[in-house]
N, C-alpha and C positions, 0 to 999 in steps of 0.2 A: 648411048640413053635414049630413055623415053622418055614423049611427048607426053605432057598431059594436057588433060582440053579444061580450059578453065581453074585452069590449078591455082593464081589469085583472083578467082572472082567468086570464090565458095563467101563473103563477108558480103555480097551481093542481095546473096539472098536473105540476108541476117537479119539486112538494112531493110530490105524492102516487106519483110513482116510486122519490122517496129513501129514504119511509116505505118502501115498495116492497121496495123490494131492504133496508132497514136489517133489516126482519121478518126477508125470509129466510136474511141472515147470522143474528141471532141465534137463531136456529132448528136453524139448522144448528152453534152450537154453543153449545149447553145444552149438546143429550149428551151433546156430547165432555169439555166437565164434570162432567158428573156421573162418567160411566164411566170417568175420571179420578179426580179421589175415589176410585169404588168401588174405582177401584183401589191408591190411599194409602189407607184402611181400616187398620187393625189388623184387623178379627176374619180378611181374605184375607190374614194372615202368622198366621193361628190356624189353617187350612186348606192352610197349606205344611202345619205340626208334627204335622196327624192325620196329614195322607201321608205322612210320615217315618219315620213311626210302626207304617205298615203293611208296612211292609220284608220280606222274606224275610231269614232267618239270610248268602243271600251278601251283598244290599245291593241287591236289583234289588228295585223297585216292584213290585208282586202287579198280572194284566194282567185 
């Protein structure tokens, strides 16, 4: 009888690779989700309203 080291553990390497790439994808999507939420927040709309108030009489924004 021949002894196979780790014969029942070959799935562990595959699981590790799947978990690694899942972590990479989640870490890549988290900032995208955060930035999208920031862009859709009402606070950003208030900031653009304030910028419109700083326009000259000619209608062009100050620089």
